[in-house]
N, C-alpha and C positions, 0 to 999 in steps of 0.2 A: 386679205383680198384687195386688190388695187381697184380704184374707181375707174370706170370706163363708161362708154355709151350704153353697154349692156346693163350695168347696175344702176346708172343714173337716169336713163331715159327709157330703154326698152322694157326693163323689168317692171317699173311702175305702170307703164301704159298697158302691158300685158295683164298685170294683176287687176287693173281697172276694168278691162274688158271682161275678164273672168268674173269679177265681182258683179258686174252688170248682169251677166248670165245667172248668177246666183239670185239676184234680186227678182228675176223673172219667175222664180219658183217659190217666192215667199209672199205671205200676206200679213196684214196687221194682226190677225188672229194667232199667228205663230208666236209673235212676241208677247201677246197677252197670256198665252199658255206658260211662257217662261216666267213672267212676273207672278203668275198664279201659283207656280211651284218653285219657290226660291231655293229649295234645298239643293238643287243641282248647281246653282250659281255659287252658293256658299261652299259646297264640297269642292268644286273646281278651283275656286280661289284659295281655299285652305291648302290643297295639294300643291298648287303652283307656288305659293309664297313660303310655305313652311316645310312640307314633306320633301319637295323637290330640291329646295336649297340645302336641306340637311343631307340628302343623298349625294348631292354634288360635292359638298364639303368633305364627307367621308371618303369619297372616291379620290379627291385631290390628295388627302393625307395618306390614304392607304397605298396609292400608287406612287407617292413621293414625287409629284410633278414639280418641275422647275417653277420658281415663284411667279414669274410673269405669266406662264401658262395656267397656273392654278388660279390666279386672279382673273384671267380671261375666261376660265370655266365658270367661276362664280358670277362673273358679269353676264355670261350666257344664261345661267340659271335664273338670274334676276330679271332678265328681259321677258316681256310679255309674249304671248303667242303672236305669230305673224299672220298676214293675210292668207298665206298658203295653207294654214290650218283650216280655214273655212272651205278652201277648194277641196282638200282631201276629205274633209268631213262630208262634203256634198257627194263626192265620188263613192264614199263608203256608206251613203244613206244615213248619215248621222243627223242630229238636230242642228241644222245650220243657224237657225235663229239663236240658239243657245251659244253657239260658237261666236257669233257676231257680238252678242251681249257680253260674253266673257272677255273677248278681245278689247271691247270698248272700255269696260270697267277696269280691267287689269292694266290697260295702257294709262289710264288716269292715275290709278293707285301706284304705278311704277314711278311716278314723279316723286313719291315719298320713299317707297321701298328700295328702289334701285340704288340711289345714292347711299342709303344706309348699308345695304348688303355689300356693295363694292367698296365702300369706305372700310368696313370690317375686314374684307379680304385683303385690301392693301396693307392694313395695319398688321394682320396676322401673318401673312405670307412674305411681306416685304418690309415691315416696320415703317411704313409710309403713312403719314397722317394727311395726305392730300385729300382735299374736299372735292367730291364729284357733284357738280351742279345738276339740277334736274334738266333733262333734255326736252324742254318745252317744244321747240321747233320740230324735232323728230316725231314726237307724240302727235302733234297736230297733223303732220304729213301722213302718219299711219291712219289717223282718223279719216282724213280726206280720201285716201286710197280705198279704205274699207267701206265707209258709210256712204260716201257720195254716190258711187255707181250703184250700190244696193238700193238706195232710195229711188234713183232713176228707174231701175228695173222694176221695183215694186209699183211705181206709178204707171209704168207701161202695162204691167199685169192688171192693175185695177181698171184700166181703160180699155184693154184689149186682151181679155182672158184667153180667147181661142188662139190668138197669135202667140202669146206667152207659152201656152201648153205645147204648141207645135215646135217651138224653138228650144224647149228644155233639153231634149235628147241630143239634137245636133250640137248645142253649145257644150253639153257635157263631154261629147266626143272631142270637140275642139279643145276643151280644157286639157284632156289627157295628152293630145298631140302637142299643145303649146307648152305644157309642163315638161314633156320629154325634150323639146327643143331648148328650153331654158336650162335644163340639167346639163345637156351636152355643151351649151355655151359656157356655163359656169365652170364645168370641169376643164374645158379647153383653156379658158382664161386663167384658171388657177392651177394648172397642171404642175408647174415648177414648185409652187408652194405646197401642193399636196404631196409630191414626191419627197420634198425636203423635210416635211414636218410630220408625216403620217406615222412614222415609226415611234415618235415620241408621244404624240397626243392622240393619234387615231384610235387606239384601243380604248382610251378613257372616254372619248366622244361617243364611240359605239356603245359602250356599257351604259353611259348616261342616257343615251337616246333610247335604248331598249328598256331601261328602267323607267324612263318617263312614260313611254307608251304603255308598258305593262301595268305600272301603278295607276296611271290615268284611266285605264279600262277596268282593272280588277277592283279597285276601291269603290267606285260608284256601283258596280254590279253587286259587291258584297253588301252595300248599303241599300240594295233593292231598288236602285234607280232604273228606269226603262233603258233598254239596250241602245236606243237612238241617242239618249243623253250621255250614256257611258262612252259611246263612240265619239261624240262631240268633245267631251272632256279629255279623252285620250289624245285626240288630234291637237286640241288646244295646248295641252301640256307637253306633248312630244315634239311639236313643231314650234321652235322659238323664233323670235324676230332677230335673226342673225344680222340683218342689215343695221338694226339699232345697236346691237352689241359692237359691231365693227366700227360704227360711227363714233360711239363713246370712247372706245379704246384708242382710236387714232386721233380724233379731233378734240376730245375733252381730256382724257387721261394723258394722251401724248405718248403712247407706247405701242408701236406696231406689233410687237410680239404678242400682246394681249388679244389682238384681233384674230390670231391663228386658230384658236379653238372654235370660234364662231364660224370661220370660213370652212374648216374641216367638217364641223357638225352640220352646216347647211348642205353640204354635198351628201353626207351620209343619210340625213333625214329624208331626202327626196326618195331614196331607194327603200328604206325601211318603212316609211309611211305608205308607199305604194304597195309593198308586200303585205303590210298589215291590213290595208283596205281590201286587197284581193282576198285575203284570208277571211275577213268579215263577210264579204259578199258571197264567197263560196260556202261559208257556214250557214248563211241565210238560206 
């Protein structure tokens, strides 16, 4: 996916506005409950780091993906959840506080896990011993986009409860429309890439995405976690930070082909996550 004003400017601004809206619906007590029940955090992190990485590796080997695309898939699996996961969790009535906590913790842990996983993938699929340095700058950017607006929204809610309550539904509707616009823009911008690469990597991305959402929801429910927490974990695990994966592939590893899985996955996950959220809301 090529850099443009959409990915470099409009997308971060849009996500910041949406995260501000999420902050309007949160209180400090939401985060206290997450800390009080650490099981959900541990389950989410375990699935993200170990189960999901294993599933991705098996898919790459079973489907006999080209080496660069296989490394790109592993890079995607190693990337933490994106800010969009918080948005979809909000739309599906998941535990957004848990989402934000998981994203923050996983982003920090990725400084250690991501170079290890990508280094293994480079060695296994390409016989390359290239060292992947920790993406400190990108992790800081993710933290600013996610946490900054949320804190501002929470401060507004603390000082103007009535205003925050009135704005929650309009901002949720605005979030849906804004996400739809971003999907259209992303597809239009990457159309040539999608057409050229979908036959090779599209099926693998779809399988990985469905497995991520399915495992992310089924495992927490099997462990008797509340449904809101299961929804949050599923969204956090199913929606990866494709921007981070693309950044590392192009700017750190120096291989544009490795960015293709993240670009294709980013387009697919918008639709599957929306359908998953609709199914959850209908089920409720």
